[in-house]
C-alpha positions in Angstrom: 110.6 152.0 -177.4 111.5 152.1 -173.7 108.8 154.6 -173.0 106.2 153.5 -175.5 105.6 150.0 -174.1 105.0 151.1 -170.4 102.8 153.9 -171.7 100.7 151.6 -173.8 100.5 149.1 -171.0 99.3 151.8 -168.6 96.7 153.0 -171.0 95.4 149.5 -171.7 95.1 148.6 -168.0 93.3 151.8 -167.2 90.9 151.4 -170.1 90.3 147.7 -169.2 89.6 148.5 -165.6 87.2 151.3 -166.5 85.3 149.2 -169.0 85.1 146.2 -166.6 83.9 148.2 -163.5 81.5 150.5 -165.3 79.8 147.8 -167.3 79.7 144.7 -165.1 76.6 145.7 -163.2 74.7 146.8 -166.4 74.6 143.3 -167.8 71.0 142.1 -168.2 71.2 138.5 -167.0 67.5 138.0 -166.5 66.0 139.2 -169.8 62.9 137.0 -169.5 62.2 138.1 -166.0 62.5 141.8 -167.0 60.2 141.3 -170.0 57.6 139.6 -167.7 57.9 142.5 -165.3 57.4 145.1 -168.1 54.3 143.2 -169.4 52.9 143.1 -165.9 53.3 146.8 -165.5 51.6 147.4 -168.9 48.8 145.2 -167.8 48.3 147.2 -164.6 48.2 150.5 -166.6 45.6 149.1 -169.0 43.4 148.0 -166.1 43.0 151.4 -164.6 39.6 153.0 -164.9 40.0 155.8 -162.3 42.2 158.7 -163.5 43.2 159.6 -159.9 44.6 156.1 -159.3 46.4 156.3 -162.7 48.0 159.5 -161.6 49.2 158.0 -158.3 50.6 155.0 -160.2 52.5 157.4 -162.6 53.9 159.4 -159.6 55.1 156.2 -158.0 56.9 155.3 -161.2 58.4 158.7 -161.5 59.7 158.6 -157.9 61.1 155.1 -158.6 62.9 156.4 -161.7 64.4 159.2 -159.6 65.7 156.7 -157.1 67.3 154.6 -159.9 68.9 157.8 -161.3 70.3 158.6 -157.9 71.8 155.1 -157.6 73.4 155.4 -161.1 74.9 158.7 -160.0 76.3 157.1 -156.9 77.7 154.3 -159.0 79.3 156.8 -161.4 81.0 158.5 -158.5 82.4 155.1 -157.3 83.6 154.4 -160.9 85.4 157.8 -161.0 87.0 157.0 -157.6 88.2 153.6 -158.8 89.5 155.1 -162.0 91.4 157.8 -160.0 92.9 155.1 -157.8 94.0 153.1 -160.8 95.6 156.1 -162.4 97.5 156.9 -159.2 98.6 153.3 -158.9 99.8 153.2 -162.5 101.7 156.5 -162.1 103.4 155.2 -159.0 104.3 151.9 -160.5 105.7 153.7 -163.6 107.6 156.2 -161.5 109.3 153.5 -159.5 110.5 151.9 -162.7 112.3 148.7 -163.1 111.2 145.3 -161.9 110.1 145.3 -158.3 110.5 141.6 -158.0 114.0 141.4 -159.3 116.7 140.2 -156.9 119.4 142.0 -158.9 120.6 145.4 -157.7 122.1 147.9 -160.2 125.1 150.0 -159.3 
């Protein structure tokens, strides 16, 4: 029981931190605004009559998607770094053992 409780606490803290950090920026807080933007983009596509201009628009959107994918990759690297730091901290805290704030000293 002495080992099980710290282990479960460590796992829960690591999982909580991972979930919180990786998902906090993915919350869609402006759903109506996003829907309006999507409808605006669809309207732009429907208004094109020149195929060359439509191709330019599609290429711009593809480049934008590539930029977004790169940002997600950067964010993923940050999440991995944070998770690594949390794991190291948890291991260090577990390795030190005992209550760091206790005023009692054991002999």
